[in-house]
Structures are given as structure tokens and as C-alpha cells.
N, C-alpha and C positions, 0 to 999 in steps of 0.2 A: 862206341864210345863207353857206353855202359859197363861193355863186357871187361874191358881193360881198367876201368875203376873197381869192379868187383873180384877181377884177377888179384889187383894189388891188395885188396883188401882181405880176402881168402889168404893168399902168401903170409902176407904180415901177421895174419893172427897167429900163426904158428911160434912167432916169435916167444922167450919166455914174458911173463908179467911181471914187472918190477917198480919200483917207486921214482926212481929217476929215469927220465927217457928224454931223448933228442928231439929236437925241433928242424925239420926241414922243408924247405919247398923242393916239391918233386915235380919236374916238368916230364909229362907222358911222353918221352924219348928214349927208345932203348939205351941203357947204359949211362945215362945222366941223372944224378941227384947230386942237387946242389944243398950245401948248409949254411943256415943263416948264422953269421955271428950278431951275437946280439950286445949293444953297446949298455954298460953300466953306467950310473952318473958319476964314476971315478973318471970316466973316458977309456976303461980297459974294454976287452972283449970277452963274452962268455960262448964258448961254442957249444954250450947244451943250456936247455931250458926245461925244467919238469913239467909234466902234464898231469893234470889234477885228476883225471879219469885214470884207473887202471884198465882201460879200453882203448885201445888204438882208434884215431879216427883219420879218415881220409875226405876233405873237404874239397871239393871239386868247385871251380870257375863256372860259374854258371852260362857263362857268353863264351869264353875262352876254352875250348873244352880241351887244349893240350896243357892247362896250368891246374894244378892242386896242391893242396898243403896237406902233409901226412905228419899226425899225431903221433907217432908210435910209441913201439915197446922194445927197445935194446937194452942190453946192461950196459951200466956204467963203471968206470973206474974212479969216479970221484969221490967214492967213500962216503964221509959225513959230512963231505963239502956243500953246504945248503946253493942252490940255485935257484932263479926266480922260476915263479911256478906261471903256467899258461892257464887259462880258465874258459876263454873263449875267441874265436876266430871269426872273422868274416872278410868276404872280398868284396871291394867296391869295384869300380871301371878298370882301373889298373894299379891299385895298390890293395895292402892287406892289411887290417887291424887287428890288432892282437892286444889281449887284455893279460897284461903279464902282472903279477904281484900288485894287482887291484889297481893298476892303471893302465891306460889307452896309449898304444904306441903304433905309429903306421911305418908300415916297410913298403917301399918301392920297389918290386921286383923287377922291373924294368931297369932300374936305375943301381941297384943294389946300394940302396941309401936307408936310413932311419932319420924317423922325425919324431918329435913328443907331441901329442895334441895340448889345444889350450882351453880354458874353460872350466876343465874339470875338477871339482875342489873337493869331492868325498871319494870315499874307494867305491869301487863298482869293480863288478866279477865277471859282467856279459855286455857283448854290443850285439844289436839286431839290425839285419836292412834288407834290402830286395835288390835285384838287377833287372832291368830292361834291356832284352839282345835282339828287339824288335827293330829298332832305327836309330839312326843319330839325330833326330830331331830334340829338340829342348826340353820337350816334356819328358821322353822317356830319360834323357842324360839326368833330370832331374831326380828321376825315382832312384838311381844308383847312389845318387849322393846324399841320402836321407839315410841317418845312423840314428840309433839310440843306444844309450851306455845306461847300465843300471846294477844294482846289487841284487841279485836273484837271492828270494827268502827272506828279504826286509820286510817288515809291516809296510803294507803299503802308505796308511797313515803317516808315518814318518819318513819315510824313504826318500832320497833325492834321485830324481832321475834326470837326464840331461840328452840334450839332441842336437845334432849337427847336420846343415843342409848344404856342406862343401866336402861330403867325404870323407869328413872326421878331423879335419886340420882343427878348428874351433867348435866349440861346444858350448850351449847355452842351457841353464837351468829349466827343464822342461814344465809348464802348470798344466798339469791333468786337473779339469774342472771337477771340484769339493772331492780333491783328493782324499783330505782330512777325514771325510766321512766314510771313506771304503773300511770294511772291517776284514780282513785277512793280509797273509803274505805275497809277495809279487812272483808269480811265475814266469813273468815275461812282460816285455812290451814290444808291441810290433805295429809298423806301418801296412796296414792291409791295403794297398792300392787298388787291388778287385773291388773294395767297397768304397774306396777312398773314408776309410776312418782309421783312426789310432784305434789298436786293443790292448787292453792291460787283461793278461790271465790272472785272476782272483783265486788264491788257494785258500780254502779253509774248510778246517773239519773233514778233511779226506774228501773233499769235493773241488773239483775246478769248473771254471766259468770264466767267459769274457764280457769284459765289460767296453764299451766303444763312445767316441769321444763327440760325435755328432749326431744332430737331428736326421733321422728318426728312430735311431737304434740308440741313444743316449738315454732314453726313458727307462729303460729293464735291461737285465743281464741276459747273456744268452743261457740255453739250456746246460744245466748242471751234468757233467761226469765224474765218473769214478779217478778219482788222483791217488793212486797206491803208492806213488815213486816219484821222484823226482824229474821232469819229463823234459827230455829237450825238444824243440820245436823246429819243424823243417818246413819253410816256405818251398813249395814248389814251385821252378821256375813257369814262367809265362803268364803271370798275373790272372790265374783263375780263380782265386780262392782256396786253392787247395793247402791243407795242411796235413803234417804227420807229426803224431806226437806220441814218445816213445822213450824207455826205457829198457832194461833187459829183459822184464817180463810183460811188458805191456806194449800192444802198438794199436793205436787210435788214430782216426782217419776224419777229415771234415772238407765236404765240397764248397761253404761257403763261408771261408774265414773266422770260424770256430762258432757260428751260431748254433749250427748241429754239430756235433761229435760223437763218434761211434765207434765200436771196436772193429778191427780187420778181421774177416772171417777166413777160416781154413776149408777149401773147397776140393773136392774131385768131381770132375765134370759138372753135373748138376746137383750133385748133394754137398750138402754143408755137413762137413766132418766136426768143426770144433767152432764156436761163437765169438771165438777170440784166441788168441797167441798167449794168454795166461790157461787158457782151458787148454788148449794141444800142450801142455806142458814141456814149453821149449825156453831156452835162455837167448835172447837175442844178441850176438855177437855186435852188430853193426845194420845198416841199411844202405842203400844208395837209391837215386832216384833219376830219371831226366826229366823231360816234360810231360811224357805220358807213360812211363814206366817203372815200376817200383820191386826192387830185389830185397830179400831179407837173408842175412846170414846168420844161422845161429851156432853156438858153441860145440852143437852135434855134428857137424860139419855138413849140416843140410842148407841147402838153397830151395827160399819161397818167392813166388812170381807171382807179378800182378800189374796190371794196367791200371792206369788213372782216367778213366772216364766217368760216364753219368750213371753206370751200374753199381749198386750199392758194394763199397769196396773190400774185395777178397784177394786170396792169394792161392797159389797152386803150388804143392810141393815138388821140387824137381830134387831128385834122388842123388846120392853121393856117386854114382857113376857118370851119371850126366853132367855133375858137377865139374867131376874132373876131364872129362871130355871136353867141355868149355873151358875149363882153366888152362888146358894144355892147347888149346886151338885147334880143337877136333871138329868146330863147327858152330855157327854163330846161335845164338839164344834161340829163334825164332825156329830153325831148324829142328833144336835139341827139343821144346815145348808142342812142336806139332804144327800145321799149316793153319791157315783161315779155313774155315767152312762157311761159305757164304750163301746162306738159305735167304728166304723173303726178311729184307734190312727195313728197319722202322727207324728213320730220322728224327734226331731233337735239336730244337734250337734253344741255346740258353744264355742269357746275359748273366754276368758276375752281379753287376750292381742294378737291381730291378728298380730301386729306390730314385735313381737317376734317367736309366736307360729302358725303353720300352719298345717292343718290334711287333711286326705282324708278318707271319711266314705263310708262303703259300708254294704247295708240291704239287707239281701236276707233269701228266706225260708230254711230252715235245718233239715226237716223232720215234723213228728206228734207226739203228744202225744197219752196216750192209749186211751183217749176220744174222738179222732179225731180232735181235735183242731191242727192247722198250727203251727209250731214254728218258728222261725226268729232269724238269729243272726245280731248283729251289731257289725261289726270290723271296727277301728279306728286306723288311722295309724298317729302318731305326728312325725312332723320333724320340727327343727328349721327353720322360716318363709326363712331365707336367702338362706337355702339350697333346696328351692323346685325350685328355680329358675322361678317363676312367678310374681314375684312385682320386682317393681321399688325400687332403693335404698333411694329414698326421702319418702318411706313409712313404711320403716324396722328401726328398732332401730339398735342401735351399737352393732357390734360382740363384743367388747371389753367388753360390761357392761353384767354383769349376770342380767336377768330377773325372773320374776315370770309369770305364766298364770293360770287360771282355766279352765277345759273342762268339760264342763255339757252337760249332755242327759235328754231333758224333753220332753215331749207331747205338742205339739205347738196347737192342738183343744181342750183342755179339760177344763172342766167347772171351774167357779170359784169355786164352792160347791166339788171340786173332790181333796179332802184332803189326800186320801189314797193313791195316787199316787204321790209320791215327785220327784222333780229334782235328778238326781245322780251326785255328783260333786267329781272332785279330782284334788288337786293343784300339779302344774309342776313346777320344779326349770329349769331353763334352763341356765346353767353356769357349775360353777366347779361340777365333779362326788361327791355325797354325800357320796360315800362310802371311798373316799379319806380322808385324813387328814393328817396336818404338825404336827409333834412331833419334840420339842428341845430334843437332846441328852441329858441326863442327867446321866453320871456315875459316878459323883463325885457331892454327894449331902448332906446336911445336917443331913441326917438318918444316910446315911452309913459311917459317920466321928464320929456318936454318940453327935453330938452337939444337936440335936433336937432329938424327936423321933415320930411317927406316932401316937401315942395315945392324946400325950400334941396338936398336930395340929389341931385334930378334936374336942378338947375340947375348943371351943369358943377362940381360939387362935387370938391374934392381935400384930399387931406391930404399932410404932409410926414414922412419917415422921419428922424431925424437920424442922421448919417453914423457915428455911435458904435454905432448899434444895428442895423444889417443889412448884408448881405455878399450881393453878386449871385452869387457864387461857392457859397454855404451852407455856408462853413467855419467861419462865426463870428468872422470878422475884420473890424475897422472899416475903413469905406470913405474915400474921400477926400474925397467930399460927399454933402450930404443927396438925398434920394429924393423927387421930388413924383409923387404918384400919385393918378391921376383915379378918382374912387370909380363904380362901376357899382351903380346902385341896381335897373335891370331884374336885375341876376344876384344881388345880394346883399341888397335890403331894407335895413331899417334896422338899423343895428350894435347887436350884442349888448352887454349890459353886465356886467361880470366886475369887482369888489372886487379891489381893488389888494393884493397880497403876501397872498393869502387863497386855499388850494387850491381847485380848481375844473375839473372834468371834464365836457366835452360830454355833453350826453344826444342821445343820436343815434335817429333815429325812422326806421322804415322806413315808407315809404307804395307803395300801388298806385294809379295813377292819382291820385284825391282822396279815397281811403281808408285812413286810418290801420291797419297791419297788427300791429306790435309794437316794442317797444324792442329794439334792438340790444346783445348783448353779448358780441358779437366781440371781436376783437383788433384792434386799428387801429393807426394812425400819422397823426400831424401833420405838415404841413411849411407855414409861412408863405411863399406865394408868391414875395413880395420878397426873400425871406432875411434878414426878420427874426428878431433872436434875443434879444428883450426879456424871456425866460422862461424859467423851468426847471421841471425835473420834481421831485415830491415824493420819489419813490424812488430808490434806488441797486440797482445789480446785487444787493448782499447783501441790502436789505429786501426786494427782491421775491421772494427766496428760489430765485436762480438759480441752477441746478447747473453751466452751463457759461458761458463768455462771452457776454453778450447782442449782438446785432447793435445798430448806430445809424447814422445819419444820415453821420457821418464816415466812418465804415467801409464803407459802402454805395457811397457817392459815390466812394471812392478804388477801390473794385471795379470800378464798373459806369461812372463817368464821368459820372454825370448824377442830380440827385436823384430823377427820376421812374419809376426803375427798382425801387424797392423794393414787392415786391407778392407775392403768394402762391405763385408759384411758386419764390420763391427765399429766402422768409422760415424762417428755424429759429429755434424756439422756445428759449429759454436753461433752459427746465423738461425739455427731454429731454436726455438726456445727449449728448455731443459730444467725441471723443477728438481732434477737430482744433481745438475752441475751449474747452478749458480756463478755468476761470474763474480769470485772473490778475489781474485790476483788479478788485477788489468794488466799490469804491465810484465807480465812473463812474456818470454819471445812467443810469437805465432808461427808455429814450423809447418805449416801447408800453404804449398804454393800452387799457382793457379786458379782457376775459377772466378770469383767476382773481386778477388784482392789484387794488388801490385805487388805483392810480397815478393822482395828477392833475397840473395842469400849475399853475404858480403865477407871474404877472405883477409883477416887482418892481424894474422900471426906470419 
């Protein structure tokens, strides 16, 4: 598949470079190219979009190998007609996000439909995100739904950054701790799942460095590196923390999500010819990656190849003759660059997030094969880093915060050309047991009472939230228009029935796989995902017997900039003494359910 991507990039580079360029979705099926029709605000369609760069790009879907977006270079007959400009694109699970004319749009390529996003109130130029291709578990799907939108080049202290956790449909303002104190311009913001950190690329006085969001990495910046041009940042699929940063005269590499950034070297055998692509005096036309391989195409019609293993990053040059043979289908890349020479191999085990996950590896002989070769076993014992007892608390992340780490086994001394022995990786979720799930008890539903039926709910069912009763910014203010909400029966099942104007509290059940465990009596909070506020709480801070001012959605959104960051890390009980939050407003609604109180909610609209 890498070959197909590179063939497309090499071929399309030969097209002339002009200012107006079409935007197409390209499915890698011979003879099929689909053009996107972009809807203007007037309701008309535009069959062309201009691409902000003069260099064409091929953006592949990390998980669906037959889907790619081509931002290309073809002549236009539009003359001086102004067309919308694309500055950034990103694939989520089944959607394509595009930044067009400093606004974010959603293209559903499976249903050939466009949607606008909600919540972004300032111009943006770029979107960023990641994809998890391992499994369909909830935490893996959540990775693909997390997206940032931002204006690259803005001063960080003054810029607006937006965040979405639903694939880009709704964005909220992202609050980065002490953002106003950061000096420099914004090179990008990324969710590094390999570290369970949000990283901001700070650019200042020709240097770039990453700043991280959470303990223990938030106390200092990553090591600085030369930032001599506007760098595009590519997160290599697989959540191993591998980054590629590049523009036409530079190619940089990081193994650990930007903590250390180095140049990509050009080698021939064991000899280093050039310490960087800049020193090699080449002009990079485009790069392509998969989980384990890197290919660089230059304007000089040369191909450079490297593997993305544990060894210091380097590439080897593949000549024009071999490139032409490869593009013409004359052989696989492995055949062209040479077979793997298996010498005495040195295995290495790595974790991408050592602040949360520790390991102990044992390598030993385990017998012989039928032809007399020695067999070996590699046993790896994983444990949450805090429980090994080897590290200082200043090194480990918070025990209250769920994290992710990738475990990778690779060969340290393999050659660049050794493409048939790839690293083995697995994604580890460090947090709640993935076999456990929370279920809201639903004994009285709209289906059981004959109000609705399952077939109706599965037939593109939707409902309307009147504008007086919802606020997409979760501030409890009426909106300007009604909200049309599609109903997901596969996720929600039949709606639960609740009596009007009668106190009610959900019964929360804990299940492990298909086995009921217990009724959950812990404290929790509820949030209507569309911003609906047609309900109230039965208790106030005073009647809940609070001794300090309780937290609520308004104060938490004001402090953290989005509604989904009220969690066990920042929750403070009002029943504990708190000098910084004395009980000044006893009549405010108490918005925490469960625990020691009898608090309930009342639907009264």
C-alpha cells in the first residue's frame, strides 16, 4: 500500500504548479477518482477548492488503506474567480475534516454529505488528531474522535484553540494551563496518546520546542531544535510516539512525541553521507509513511527510504532507475532495496509512556527447532509504574489519571533495508478495566410502553430540541435556532421514560462483560451532550449540607474551557473544608448526584 501511495505522489508531481488547484477524494481503485462538490453558504456548489501550498499532498487514511485525499496541482479554467482555500485536512474514523477559508467543515465520504461544525468562533487554519487502528474498543474509538482546531502562527498567549471529542461535530474552547504566559508563536497543538499528553509546539527566535500539559512533563519544555521553516508535523500511525516534522529543506524525527527531536541522516550502508536532508542539498517534494516505513520524494526525482525503528533515524537513497522500476510495478520495495541480512540479533523492549507503565523483560533459551536452531522466549511483565517502587513521584504521572502506553519489541541492530522484520506493538490502556461498563437501569422505556418501537428508532429517527432549552456552549443561554438531533439506537437503545416535574435519579449499574456486579453509589455528575438545560436539581448547596462552595458546570467550564474536564482529578467535595471556596452562595443548585446526598433531577420544561 505504501507503494501505491508513493506512485501516486511521484506521478502527480509532474503536473504543473499553479495557484488554483482542485480538491478530490481519491479511493485507491484503478480508474476511480471522485471530485468533492463544496457547498458555499449560498447553497450553491463549487467543484474546485484552492490548496494553500504549491506542493501537492496525498493524505492517506491511517486505518482504511483504500481511502486517501489528494490535494493536487492541476490547471484551472476559473481565471480570476476567487475559490475557497484549503489549509488543512484530517481523517477521523469515517469522516474527513477540512479547514476551508479559515472554517472547519465535515465531509462524510461514505454518504457523500457535508456538515458544518459548531462552537468555533474565531478563524482557524489547521486541524490535528490521531487514529487508533487496533480495535473497536471504546478507548480506541475515543482516540479517533479527539480533534484540535487552531490558527498556526498566532502568538500562543493570545490565540484561540478549540477542541472536539466527537470527531469534529462540536468544538469547545480549549484552556491550556498558563497559556497567556507562553512566549512564542503556535506551531501546532497535538494530542500525544503515546504519552497521554497534549503537546504545544512553541516557535520562538528560530527554535522550536514542545510544551506538555500534565505532570510530570509540564514542568519544563522539551529540548529545542532548529525551526528554519514552517514545519508540517506528521504523527506516525500506531501510537508509538513517532513524529516527523518537515518542510522542503528539512526533515526532523522524534521517537518520543517531541521530547527529543533530531535530524534524519542520509546513509549508505554503515556510512553516514549527510547529517541532515538540508546538508544533502535536496528539496523535499513529499513524504509518505506507514506504521514502520518512511519514504521521501525529492524534486530531483529521487526516492529516499528508511524504517521507523529504534535505531537513530536515517534514510538510504534509492536511485532514479529503481524508482522508475518500482513506479512501473516492476517489483516490491523490499526487492529493490535488498533483502534482510539476519546476523546475531539484539532485541529491545520499549514503552512509549514510562511515566505510567513500567516493565521487566526476560530473554532466555527455550529449546531447539527440528533443524537444530536455538529457540528463544521473551517474557515481558507489565505493571503500572507507580507500583514497581523504583521511581520518584516527580517522575510518575498521577494515579488518578487514566493513561495509555504502547509496548514495542524491535531489533536494535537491524539494517535499514531489513523491511521483512517489523516491530511488534500493542496498545495498553492504564485505567479502568475495559471489561467493566456503566449501564443506566432502563426498566420503563418508550418501547415497553408502546410510545415508540425499535424499528422506528432505527429508521433514521431524529428529534428536535427547541432553541429556548439548549446552549451548545453549555452556559444555560437560549440558542438562536432549534437543534435537529439524529437518534443513535445502536448506542442508546430505547429512550428511558421519566415522569414530568417529579424528582428522579438514574440507577447506575456496574457490569463486567455480561455479568451484573453492583449498584454504583459513588458521586457523579450528568451533562446533556447537546447542551440541553430543561431540568434542574432538587438540592441546593445549603440543603446538601455543604461546608464550602460546591463546584458546578458553570465554574468548571470557566476554569477549564470545556465541559468534559470535570473528573476525579479536579473534583473537590463541598463537604470537605476548603479555605479557597467558602460557602458564599448557599442557594445555588447542587449538581453532584450520588454519594452521601439524596440529590435528584427534575424535568420541568
